[in-house]
C-alpha angles and dihedrals in degrees: 000000000000120000137147142223114292102215092099093054097089090059093049088048091055093050092049093046090055099038094046094199120203091198134027140178116212112199116203101023097188111158091354096249094137089048089064090047092053094047091049095051104030104045117088112248097204091121135017088251091087087083089071120079093220088064098048114123104184113090106228119184128173143196123215125177096197111061094195090071093064117094141145094297094056092043089056096047100046128060093209131009123199117202119209144047108340091209089065100032096056091062090060098048111112097197131071123218134216090230131021112196126204105185111179091334108106096069088064090066128077108251101258094040090048093053090048089051092053089054090053090050091048090054090052093051128089098190104017153286125276116207126189117179137153115272088226111008115220120231109273133173134199099310117193088012089290116136090196089068093069115113107233107162147025124218131195136193090259091063089073100047091114090070105086099203109050142136123201139177137172112221132186132046136165099009105017123053114257113256135180119229116193132178117195104197127199091211132062088198092063097044095049091056102041100079097093093040101047101029093229117149111293098220093079093049091053090050093049092048090052091050091050092050092050092051091051092050091051089053091048094249116143 
């Protein structure tokens, strides 16, 4: 059953804890590990009842290309699961989501197609897109007889410079594999104030705060 290294999880946790999404789309469900992460961080903990699926309030949908991966665990965690190629499915989704999550998915796309897919995800998001991808993907073939497991592209922080409100960090090192965590926010307000909360590099928050101040001045807002 497909999974991925966990050293990027604390950064995803911090984004979710701050964004507090009420809806999310997890692309590339696999073993369902990110489903547990979303339920842990997105469900209100005001009563012990949040442990029970019938009391969950966050709408969590997912897309999985390889039907054989989906079992009872995934069916429990996700409200709705779409089976098929995410590149095509996302165009047909009627709903938008607070957060769209691409956890170890992007490296399975050729570069141009992957960047186009991120743009589609961004358009479907209300608060932003979370991307986690290997810093340098290793060569990988069709594991478990699944062609979607092939590594086809590598993506860097620079590939997302066109998005004005973004946070990015490379995690890992000697023991853990290096991984890139990127958050493409829909809001300059959120990005400029997340530095202390998320621990992402401060330079981008300073830049976003400056942009926000300039825009207010142009509108005559003190």
